[in-house]
LOKOL-719527 format. One record per atom (N, C-alpha, C, CB): residue in three letters; x, y, z; atom name. Coordinates in steps of 0.2 Angstrom, whole numbers. Glycine has a CB too. Example, Ala and Ser with C-alpha at 12.3 -4.5 7.8 and 13.67 -1.06 7.14 Angstrom:
R  residuo      u      v      w  atomo
R      ALA     66    -28     39      N
R      ALA     62    -22     39     CA
R      ALA     66    -16     39      C
R      ALA     57    -22     45     CB
R      SER     64    -11     35      N
R      SER     68     -5     36     CA
R      SER     64      0     39      C
R      SER     70     -3     29     CB
end
This chain:
R  residuo      u      v      w  atomo
R      MET      4     -6      0      N
R      MET      0      0      0     CA
R      MET      4      6      0      C
R      MET     -5      0      6     CB
R      ILE      3     11     -4      N
R      ILE      6     18     -4     CA
R      ILE      5     22      2      C
R      ILE      4     22    -10     CB
R      ASP     10     25      5      N
R      ASP      9     29     11     CA
R      ASP      4     35     10      C
R      ASP     16     32     13     CB
R      ALA     -1     35     14      N
R      ALA     -6     40     13     CA
R      ALA     -4     47     14      C
R      ALA    -12     39     19     CB
R      TRP      2     48     18      N
R      TRP      5     55     19     CA
R      TRP      7     57     12      C
R      TRP     10     55     24     CB
R      GLN     11     53      9      N
R      GLN     14     54      3     CA
R      GLN      9     55     -3      C
R      GLN     19     48      0     CB
R      ALA      4     51     -3      N
R      ALA     -1     52     -8     CA
R      ALA     -5     59     -7      C
R      ALA     -6     46     -7     CB
R      ALA     -6     61     -1      N
R      ALA    -10     67      0     CA
R      ALA     -6     73      0      C
R      ALA    -13     67      7     CB
R      ALA      1     72      0      N
R      ALA      5     78      0     CA
R      ALA      6     81     -7      C
R      ALA     12     76      2     CB
R      GLU      4     78    -12      N
R      GLU      4     81    -19     CA
R      GLU     -2     85    -20      C
R      GLU      5     75    -24     CB
R      PRO     -1     92    -22      N
R      PRO     -6     97    -23     CA
R      PRO    -12     94    -27      C
R      PRO     -3    103    -25     CB
R      SER    -11     91    -32      N
R      SER    -17     89    -36     CA
R      SER    -21     84    -33      C
R      SER    -15     87    -43     CB
R      ARG    -18     79    -29      N
R      ARG    -21     74    -26     CA
R      ARG    -25     77    -20      C
R      ARG    -16     69    -23     CB
R      ARG    -22     82    -16      N
R      ARG    -25     85    -11     CA
R      ARG    -32     89    -13      C
R      ARG    -21     91     -7     CB
R      ARG    -31     92    -19      N
R      ARG    -37     95    -22     CA
R      ARG    -42     90    -24      C
R      ARG    -35     99    -29     CB
R      LEU    -40     84    -26      N
R      LEU    -45     79    -28     CA
R      LEU    -49     77    -21      C
R      LEU    -42     73    -31     CB
R      LEU    -45     76    -16      N
R      LEU    -48     74    -10     CA
R      LEU    -53     80     -8      C
R      LEU    -43     73     -4     CB
R      HIS    -52     86     -9      N
R      HIS    -56     91     -7     CA
R      HIS    -63     91    -11      C
R      HIS    -53     98     -8     CB
R      LEU    -62     90    -18      N
R      LEU    -67     89    -22     CA
R      LEU    -72     83    -21      C
R      LEU    -65     89    -30     CB
R      LEU    -69     78    -18      N
R      LEU    -73     72    -16     CA
R      LEU    -76     73     -9      C
R      LEU    -69     66    -17     CB
R      ALA    -74     77     -6      N
R      ALA    -77     78      1     CA
R      ALA    -85     79      1      C
R      ALA    -74     84      5     CB
R      PRO    -88     82     -3      N
R      PRO    -95     83     -3     CA
R      PRO    -99     77     -5      C
R      PRO    -97     89     -7     CB
R      GLY    -96     72     -9      N
R      GLY    -99     66    -12     CA
R      GLY    -95     64    -18      C
R      GLY   -106     68    -13     CB
R      GLU    -98     58    -20      N
R      GLU    -94     55    -26     CA
R      GLU    -95     59    -32      C
R      GLU    -97     48    -27     CB
R      LYS    -90     58    -37      N
R      LYS    -90     61    -43     CA
R      LYS    -86     56    -48      C
R      LYS    -86     68    -43     CB
R      SER    -88     57    -54      N
R      SER    -85     53    -60     CA
R      SER    -78     56    -61      C
R      SER    -89     53    -66     CB
R      ALA    -74     52    -64      N
R      ALA    -67     54    -66     CA
R      ALA    -68     60    -71      C
R      ALA    -63     49    -70     CB
R      GLY    -73     60    -75      N
R      GLY    -74     66    -80     CA
R      GLY    -76     72    -76      C
R      GLY    -80     64    -85     CB
R      GLU    -80     72    -71      N
R      GLU    -82     78    -67     CA
R      GLU    -76     80    -63      C
R      GLU    -87     76    -62     CB
R      LEU    -72     76    -61      N
R      LEU    -66     78    -57     CA
R      LEU    -61     81    -62      C
R      LEU    -62     72    -54     CB
R      SER    -60     79    -68      N
R      SER    -55     81    -73     CA
R      SER    -57     88    -75      C
R      SER    -55     77    -79     CB
R      GLU    -63     90    -75      N
R      GLU    -65     97    -77     CA
R      GLU    -63    102    -72      C
R      GLU    -73     97    -77     CB
R      ALA    -61    100    -66      N
R      ALA    -58    105    -62     CA
R      ALA    -50    106    -62      C
R      ALA    -59    103    -54     CB
R      PHE    -47    103    -67      N
R      PHE    -40    103    -68     CA
R      PHE    -38    105    -76      C
R      PHE    -37     97    -66     CB
R      GLU    -33    108    -76      N
R      GLU    -30    109    -83     CA
R      GLU    -26    103    -86      C
R      GLU    -25    115    -83     CB
R      SER    -25     98    -81      N
R      SER    -21     92    -83     CA
R      SER    -26     88    -87      C
R      SER    -19     88    -77     CB
R      THR    -23     83    -91      N
R      THR    -27     78    -95     CA
R      THR    -31     73    -90      C
R      THR    -22     74    -99     CB
R      ARG    -36     71    -93      N
R      ARG    -40     66    -89     CA
R      ARG    -36     60    -87      C
R      ARG    -46     63    -94     CB
R      SER    -31     58    -91      N
R      SER    -27     52    -90     CA
R      SER    -22     54    -84      C
R      SER    -22     51    -96     CB
R      ALA    -20     60    -83      N
R      ALA    -16     62    -77     CA
R      ALA    -20     62    -71      C
R      ALA    -13     69    -78     CB
R      ILE    -26     64    -71      N
R      ILE    -31     64    -66     CA
R      ILE    -32     57    -64      C
R      ILE    -38     68    -67     CB
R      SER    -33     52    -69      N
R      SER    -34     45    -67     CA
R      SER    -28     42    -64      C
R      SER    -36     42    -74     CB
R      GLN    -22     44    -66      N
R      GLN    -16     42    -62     CA
R      GLN    -16     44    -55      C
R      GLN    -10     44    -66     CB
R      HIS    -18     50    -54      N
R      HIS    -18     53    -47     CA
R      HIS    -23     49    -43      C
R      HIS    -20     61    -47     CB
R      LEU    -29     48    -46      N
R      LEU    -34     44    -42     CA
R      LEU    -32     37    -41      C
R      LEU    -41     44    -47     CB
R      GLY    -28     34    -45      N
R      GLY    -25     28    -44     CA
R      GLY    -21     28    -38      C
R      GLY    -21     25    -50     CB
R      VAL    -17     33    -37      N
R      VAL    -12     33    -31     CA
R      VAL    -16     34    -25      C
R      VAL     -7     39    -32     CB
R      LEU    -22     38    -25      N
R      LEU    -26     39    -19     CA
R      LEU    -30     33    -18      C
R      LEU    -31     45    -21     CB
R      ARG    -31     29    -23      N
R      ARG    -35     22    -21     CA
R      ARG    -29     17    -18      C
R      ARG    -37     19    -28     CB
R      ALA    -23     17    -21      N
R      ALA    -18     13    -18     CA
R      ALA    -16     15    -11      C
R      ALA    -12     13    -23     CB
R      ALA    -17     21     -9      N
R      ALA    -16     23     -2     CA
R      ALA    -22     22      2      C
R      ALA    -14     31     -2     CB
R      GLY    -27     20      0      N
R      GLY    -33     18      4     CA
R      GLY    -37     25      5      C
R      GLY    -31     15     10     CB
R      LEU    -36     30      2      N
R      LEU    -40     36      3     CA
R      LEU    -46     37     -1      C
R      LEU    -35     42      2     CB
R      VAL    -46     34     -7      N
R      VAL    -52     34    -11     CA
R      VAL    -54     27    -14      C
R      VAL    -50     39    -18     CB
R      ASP    -61     27    -14      N
R      ASP    -64     20    -17     CA
R      ASP    -67     22    -24      C
R      ASP    -69     18    -12     CB
R      VAL    -68     17    -28      N
R      VAL    -71     18    -34     CA
R      VAL    -76     12    -35      C
R      VAL    -66     17    -40     CB
R      ALA    -82     15    -38      N
R      ALA    -87     10    -40     CA
R      ALA    -88     10    -47      C
R      ALA    -94     12    -36     CB
R      VAL    -88      4    -51      N
R      VAL    -89      4    -58     CA
R      VAL    -96      2    -60      C
R      VAL    -84     -1    -61     CB
R      SER    -99      6    -64      N
R      SER   -105      5    -67     CA
R      SER   -105      6    -74      C
R      SER   -111     10    -63     CB
R      GLY   -105      0    -78      N
R      GLY   -104      0    -85     CA
R      GLY    -97      3    -87      C
R      GLY   -109      5    -88     CB
R      ARG    -97      9    -90      N
R      ARG    -91     12    -92     CA
R      ARG    -89     18    -87      C
R      ARG    -91     15    -99     CB
R      ARG    -93     19    -83      N
R      ARG    -93     25    -78     CA
R      ARG    -90     23    -72      C
R      ARG    -99     28    -77     CB
R      ARG    -85     26    -70      N
R      ARG    -81     25    -63     CA
R      ARG    -83     31    -58      C
R      ARG    -74     24    -64     CB
R      MET    -86     29    -53      N
R      MET    -88     34    -48     CA
R      MET    -83     34    -42      C
R      MET    -95     34    -46     CB
R      TYR    -80     40    -40      N
R      TYR    -75     40    -35     CA
R      TYR    -78     43    -29      C
R      TYR    -69     44    -37     CB
R      ARG    -76     41    -23      N
R      ARG    -78     44    -17     CA
R      ARG    -72     43    -12      C
R      ARG    -85     40    -14     CB
R      LEU    -73     47     -6      N
R      LEU    -68     46     -1     CA
R      LEU    -69     39      2      C
R      LEU    -68     52      4     CB
R      ASN    -63     36      5      N
R      ASN    -64     30      9     CA
R      ASN    -64     33     16      C
R      ASN    -58     25      7     CB
R      PRO    -69     32     20      N
R      PRO    -69     35     26     CA
R      PRO    -64     32     31      C
R      PRO    -76     34     29     CB
R      ARG    -63     25     31      N
R      ARG    -58     22     35     CA
R      ARG    -51     25     33      C
R      ARG    -58     15     34     CB
R      GLY    -49     26     27      N
R      GLY    -43     29     25     CA
R      GLY    -42     36     27      C
R      GLY    -42     28     18     CB
R      MET    -47     40     27      N
R      MET    -47     47     29     CA
R      MET    -46     47     36      C
R      MET    -53     51     26     CB
R      VAL    -50     43     40      N
R      VAL    -49     43     47     CA
R      VAL    -42     41     49      C
R      VAL    -54     38     51     CB
R      ARG    -39     36     46      N
R      ARG    -32     34     47     CA
R      ARG    -27     40     46      C
R      ARG    -30     28     43     CB
R      LEU    -28     43     40      N
R      LEU    -24     49     39     CA
R      LEU    -24     55     44      C
R      LEU    -25     52     32     CB
R      ARG    -31     56     46      N
R      ARG    -32     61     51     CA
R      ARG    -28     59     57      C
R      ARG    -39     63     52     CB
R      ALA    -29     53     59      N
R      ALA    -26     51     66     CA
R      ALA    -18     52     65      C
R      ALA    -28     44     67     CB
R      GLU    -15     50     60      N
R      GLU     -8     51     59     CA
R      GLU     -6     58     59      C
R      GLU     -6     48     52     CB
R      ILE    -10     62     56      N
R      ILE     -8     70     56     CA
R      ILE     -9     72     63      C
R      ILE    -13     74     52     CB
R      THR    -14     70     67      N
R      THR    -16     72     74     CA
R      THR    -10     70     78      C
R      THR    -22     70     76     CB
R      SER     -8     64     77      N
R      SER     -2     61     82     CA
R      SER      4     65     80      C
R      SER     -1     54     81     CB
R      PHE      5     67     74      N
R      PHE     11     71     72     CA
R      PHE     11     78     75      C
R      PHE     12     72     65     CB
R      TRP      5     81     76      N
R      TRP      5     88     79     CA
R      TRP      6     88     86      C
R      TRP     -2     91     77     CB
R      THR     12     89     88      N
R      THR     14     89     95     CA
R      THR     14     96     98      C
R      THR     21     86     96     CB
R      GLN     15     96    105      N
R      GLN     16    103    108     CA
R      GLN     22    107    105      C
R      GLN     17    102    116     CB
R      GLU     27    103    103      N
R      GLU     33    107    100     CA
R      GLU     30    110     94      C
R      GLU     38    102     98     CB
R      LEU     26    107     90      N
R      LEU     24    111     84     CA
R      LEU     19    116     85      C
R      LEU     20    106     79     CB
R      ASP     15    116     91      N
R      ASP     11    121     93     CA
R      ASP     15    127     95      C
R      ASP      6    119     99     CB
R      ASP     21    126     99      N
R      ASP     25    131    101     CA
R      ASP     29    134     95      C
R      ASP     31    128    106     CB
R      LEU     31    130     90      N
R      LEU     34    133     84     CA
R      LEU     29    137     80      C
R      LEU     36    127     80     CB
R      ALA     23    135     80      N
R      ALA     18    139     76     CA
R      ALA     17    146     80      C
R      ALA     11    135     75     CB
R      ALA     16    146     86      N
R      ALA     15    152     90     CA
R      ALA     21    156     89      C
R      ALA     14    150     98     CB
R      GLU     27    154     89      N
R      GLU     33    158     88     CA
R      GLU     33    161     82      C
R      GLU     39    153     89     CB
R      ALA     31    157     77      N
R      ALA     31    160     70     CA
R      ALA     26    166     69      C
R      ALA     29    154     65     CB
R      ARG     20    165     73      N
R      ARG     15    170     72     CA
R      ARG     18    176     76      C
R      ARG      8    168     76     CB
R      SER     21    175     82      N
R      SER     23    181     85     CA
R      SER     29    185     81      C
R      SER     26    179     92     CB
R      THR     33    181     78      N
R      THR     38    184     74     CA
R      THR     35    188     68      C
R      THR     43    178     71     CB
R      THR     30    185     65      N
R      THR     27    188     59     CA
R      THR     24    195     62      C
R      THR     22    184     56     CB
R      LYS     20    194     68      N
R      LYS     17    200     70     CA
R      LYS     23    206     72      C
R      LYS     13    198     77     CB
R      GLY     28    203     75      N
R      GLY     34    208     77     CA
R      GLY     36    211     70      C
R      GLY     39    204     80     CB
R      ASN     37    208     65      N
R      ASN     39    211     59     CA
R      ASN     35    216     56      C
R      ASN     41    205     53     CB
R      VAL     28    214     56      N
R      VAL     23    219     54     CA
R      VAL     23    225     58      C
R      VAL     16    216     54     CB
R      ASP     24    225     65      N
R      ASP     24    230     70     CA
R      ASP     30    235     68      C
R      ASP     24    228     77     CB
R      GLU     36    231     67      N
R      GLU     42    235     65     CA
R      GLU     41    239     59      C
R      GLU     48    230     65     CB
R      ARG     38    236     54      N
R      ARG     37    240     47     CA
R      ARG     32    246     49      C
R      ARG     34    235     42     CB
R      ASN     27    245     53      N
R      ASN     22    250     54     CA
R      ASN     26    256     58      C
R      ASN     16    248     58     CB
R      GLU     31    254     62      N
R      GLU     34    260     66     CA
R      GLU     39    264     61      C
R      GLU     38    257     71     CB
R      ASP     41    260     56      N
R      ASP     46    263     51     CA
R      ASP     42    268     47      C
R      ASP     49    258     46     CB
R      VAL     35    266     45      N
R      VAL     31    271     41     CA
R      VAL     28    277     45      C
R      VAL     25    267     38     CB
R      GLY     27    276     51      N
R      GLY     24    281     56     CA
R      GLY     28    286     58      C
R      GLY     20    278     61     CB
end
């Protein structure tokens, strides 16, 4: 199985996950949201399927894609476990540094 983190890290695949969040869509419907070829989107969907993040139902020639709830829960749990107090502290430090830089620029202008 492909690593879910790696699969979801690619911007086009993240966008596909967002597009599938409201409900299932065909490959054609998903392709309309991209400038890429339908073949490229199908390859991205294949990676998401291999990672367990997306399921497909075949009806005749039509393939309907939807999020795999178990795969998405597993990915969310991994992300949650990764988000530690150290990352919270780092994010807070980054926000205060950014705010400090904005305040310094405002003092230079005023």
